[in-house]
C-alpha positions in Angstrom: -54.6 16.7 61.1 -58.2 14.6 61.0 -61.0 17.6 61.4 -63.2 16.9 64.5 -66.0 16.7 62.1 -64.4 13.2 60.5 -63.0 12.0 64.3 -67.1 12.2 65.3 -68.1 9.2 63.3 -68.1 6.2 64.7 -67.4 2.2 62.7 -71.4 1.9 63.0 -72.1 5.2 61.1 -69.9 4.0 58.2 -71.2 0.4 58.9 -74.7 2.0 58.1 -73.7 3.5 55.0 -72.0 0.4 53.8 -75.6 -1.0 54.4 -77.4 1.6 52.5 -75.0 0.7 49.5 -75.3 -3.2 49.8 -79.1 -3.2 49.8 -80.1 0.1 47.6 -82.7 1.1 50.0 -82.9 2.6 53.5 -85.9 0.6 53.9 -83.9 -3.3 53.6 -80.8 -1.6 55.4 -82.5 -0.4 57.9 -84.3 -3.4 58.8 -81.0 -5.5 58.5 -79.1 -2.6 60.9 -82.1 -2.9 63.1 -83.0 0.7 63.2 -85.8 2.7 61.8 -85.5 4.0 58.5 -85.3 7.8 59.2 -82.7 7.0 61.7 -80.5 5.5 59.3 -81.1 8.1 57.0 -79.7 10.7 60.1 -76.9 8.4 60.1 -76.2 8.8 56.7 -76.6 12.2 56.8 -74.1 13.1 59.6 -71.6 10.9 57.7 -72.0 13.2 54.2 -71.8 16.2 56.4 -68.4 15.2 57.9 -67.4 14.3 54.8 -68.7 17.6 53.3 -70.3 15.2 50.1 -73.3 13.7 49.0 -73.0 9.7 48.9 -76.0 8.8 47.8 -78.5 10.2 44.6 -81.8 10.0 46.6 -85.5 10.1 45.1 -85.2 7.0 42.4 -86.4 3.6 43.2 -83.5 2.4 44.1 -80.5 4.1 46.2 -77.1 4.8 44.3 -73.9 6.3 44.6 -72.8 9.8 43.5 -70.1 9.4 40.8 -68.0 11.5 43.7 -69.9 8.1 46.6 -68.4 5.8 44.7 -64.7 6.9 45.3 -65.9 7.1 49.0 -67.9 3.9 49.5 -64.4 1.6 48.3 -62.9 3.3 51.3 -65.1 3.0 53.5 -65.5 -0.1 52.6 -61.6 -0.3 53.1 -61.9 1.2 56.7 -64.5 -1.4 58.1 -62.6 -3.8 56.6 -59.5 -3.0 58.2 -61.4 -2.9 61.7 -62.6 -6.3 61.2 -59.2 -7.5 60.7 -58.2 -5.8 63.8 -60.3 -7.5 65.4 -59.7 -10.6 64.6 -56.2 -10.2 64.7 -56.6 -9.1 68.6 -58.4 -12.7 69.4 -56.3 -14.7 67.4 -54.1 -17.6 68.9 -56.6 -17.6 72.2 -58.7 -19.9 70.0 -59.1 -21.4 66.8 -60.8 -18.9 64.0 -61.3 -16.2 67.3 -63.9 -18.6 68.5 -66.3 -18.8 65.0 -65.9 -20.4 61.7 -68.3 -18.4 58.9 -68.3 -21.5 56.8 -69.9 -20.8 52.6 -71.3 -23.8 51.4 -73.0 -24.3 48.1 -76.6 -26.1 48.3 -75.2 -29.3 45.8 -72.4 -29.7 48.5 -73.4 -28.7 52.5 -76.5 -31.3 53.1 -74.3 -34.2 51.6 -70.5 -33.2 53.4 -71.5 -31.5 56.4 -72.9 -34.9 58.2 -69.0 -36.0 58.1 -67.9 -33.2 59.4 -70.3 -32.1 62.7 -68.8 -34.6 65.1 -64.7 -34.7 64.4 -64.8 -30.2 63.7 -65.5 -29.6 67.8 -62.6 -32.5 68.0 -60.3 -30.3 66.3 -61.5 -26.8 66.9 -62.5 -27.1 70.6 -64.7 -24.3 71.6 -65.1 -22.8 67.8 -69.1 -22.3 66.6 -69.3 -23.4 63.1 -71.6 -20.8 61.2 -72.7 -22.6 57.7 -73.8 -20.4 55.2 -75.7 -22.3 52.1 -76.0 -20.3 48.5 -74.7 -20.6 45.0 -70.7 -19.9 44.5 -70.7 -17.0 42.9 -72.7 -15.4 45.8 -70.7 -16.7 48.2 -67.4 -15.9 47.1 -68.7 -12.0 47.0 -69.6 -12.5 50.5 -66.3 -14.2 51.3 -64.4 -11.1 49.6 -66.7 -8.5 51.8 -65.9 -10.5 54.7 -69.4 -11.8 55.5 -67.6 -14.9 55.7 -64.3 -16.6 56.4 -63.7 -18.8 54.3 -66.0 -20.6 51.3 -66.1 -24.6 49.9 -66.6 -24.2 46.4 -65.9 -25.8 42.9 -62.2 -24.7 41.1 -63.2 -21.4 40.1 -60.7 -18.1 38.7 -59.3 -16.3 41.8 -60.1 -12.9 42.4 -57.7 -10.2 43.9 -56.7 -10.9 47.8 -58.6 -14.1 48.0 -56.2 -17.9 48.2 -57.5 -21.3 47.7 -56.5 -24.9 48.0 -58.0 -27.7 46.0 -59.7 -30.2 47.9 -60.7 -33.0 46.3 -62.5 -34.3 43.3 -66.4 -35.7 43.0 -67.6 -37.6 40.1 -71.5 -36.9 38.8 -73.6 -39.8 38.8 -77.0 -39.6 36.5 -80.5 -39.4 38.2 -83.1 -41.1 36.2 -86.9 -42.3 36.5 -87.4 -45.8 37.4 -89.1 -46.1 33.8 -86.2 -44.4 32.1 -84.9 -46.8 29.3 -81.6 -46.3 30.3 -82.5 -47.2 34.3 -81.8 -51.0 34.5 -78.0 -50.0 33.7 -75.2 -49.4 36.7 -73.3 -47.3 34.6 -74.1 -45.1 31.4 -71.9 -43.0 29.2 -72.8 -39.1 28.8 -73.1 -39.8 25.2 -76.0 -42.1 25.9 -78.3 -39.4 27.5 -80.1 -37.4 25.4 -79.5 -33.1 25.7 -83.0 -32.6 24.9 -84.0 -34.8 28.2 -81.6 -32.9 30.7 -83.6 -31.0 33.6 -81.5 -27.7 34.1 -81.9 -24.5 36.4 -80.2 -21.6 36.7 -76.7 -21.6 37.8 -75.8 -25.0 36.0 -71.9 -25.9 35.8 -71.6 -27.1 32.4 -69.1 -30.4 32.1 -68.6 -31.8 28.9 -72.4 -32.8 27.7 -73.9 -33.0 31.2 -74.6 -29.9 34.5 -75.2 -30.3 38.0 -76.8 -27.8 39.8 -76.4 -26.0 42.9 -79.7 -25.8 43.9 -81.6 -28.5 46.4 -80.7 -31.6 44.7 -84.1 -33.0 46.3 -85.6 -30.8 44.0 -84.1 -31.5 41.4 -85.0 -35.2 41.9 -88.9 -33.8 42.1 -88.9 -32.1 38.6 -87.1 -36.1 37.6 -89.8 -37.8 38.8 -92.2 -35.2 37.4 -91.1 -34.9 34.2 -88.9 -37.8 33.6 -85.4 -36.9 31.7 -82.4 -37.4 33.5 -80.2 -34.7 35.3 -76.3 -35.2 37.0 -75.9 -35.0 40.6 -73.1 -34.8 42.4 -71.6 -38.5 44.3 -71.9 -37.4 47.6 -75.9 -37.1 47.5 -76.1 -40.7 46.3 -77.3 -42.5 49.6 -79.8 -39.7 50.2 -81.3 -39.8 46.7 -81.2 -43.4 45.9 -83.7 -43.8 48.8 -86.4 -41.9 47.0 -89.2 -44.0 45.2 -89.4 -43.6 41.6 -85.7 -42.8 41.3 -82.7 -44.7 40.5 -79.0 -43.9 39.8 -76.1 -44.8 37.6 -72.2 -43.8 37.7 -70.9 -42.5 34.1 -68.4 -44.2 33.0 -65.6 -43.7 30.8 -63.5 -40.1 31.0 -64.0 -38.8 34.4 -66.8 -36.4 34.6 -67.5 -34.1 37.8 -66.3 -30.9 39.9 -63.2 -30.0 42.0 -63.9 -28.9 45.2 -61.5 -26.5 46.9 -61.3 -24.3 50.0 -61.1 -20.5 50.0 -60.5 -17.7 52.0 -58.7 -13.8 52.6 -55.5 -13.6 51.6 -55.2 -10.7 54.4 -57.0 -13.0 57.2 -55.1 -13.9 60.3 -56.4 -17.5 60.5 -53.8 -18.8 58.1 -53.1 -21.4 60.2 -56.4 -22.5 61.2 -57.6 -22.9 57.8 -54.9 -25.2 56.6 -55.7 -27.6 59.8 -59.4 -26.7 58.8 -58.2 -28.1 54.8 -56.5 -31.3 56.4 -59.3 -32.1 58.2 -61.7 -31.6 55.2 -58.6 -33.7 52.9 -58.7 -36.3 55.7 -62.7 -37.0 55.3 -62.7 -36.6 51.5 -60.3 -39.8 51.4 -62.5 -41.5 53.8 -65.8 -41.1 51.6 -66.2 -43.6 48.6 -65.9 -42.2 45.2 -63.9 -39.0 46.3 -60.3 -38.5 45.1 -57.7 -36.0 47.1 -56.1 -33.3 44.5 -52.5 -32.8 44.6 
């Protein structure tokens, strides 16, 4: 039998606890949940009293779980995920994705792929809202695992538990150079011709042999190349946008294919399996039409 104390806890109460855990701060969690810090603290205390155990250590600069709180918070996360899955399953079938696809895309992919997706998406999924979240692949995949996103487009990576993946396409790199670079007049260059010391790198680069590509604003990267010289490797889908910038030239990479493999990721427990398979087919059809991209098996 479930005690009356436990039965008095609502999902909203548990979501308040989860927010404190994620943000590590009552003030930040309160802003995210649109409640006052004192009101949030009261709700967390209510859950702690019902469970008969403290969930967080208070008084430090960052709110952290107690030893026993870690185990309880894992159960709370599972309960919220189960409730979300119940809601999604109830809505499945009436309209694709239950009416909204929450898609995560890296900053180095979204601005260059999504314009090709916007027009055909409602034709294939009528009545569905496409919600876009932009970020870095690692953070997007974490948000997918935590059920904040329904699917993520990202480079191939080791699969976390409970995550499924469908390879989509290969996208080659191109060399972005300042107009006065010694190699700027060439239509193609070899990676060996690019000085490693001249590469412009940013956080969370993806190594590829002797080159790198960044999951940041490529327009910002172009500005750095114009300012400092040197070179950067950029994805082929960004060619048209970057080539239009003054003082920037792009060259293809010759020799062995150098680039990234893009896949669609989703949770294995999702009720939108058939919808995501159809979405993957749409993305592959788009990739087949875009110059430079190659479909993956």
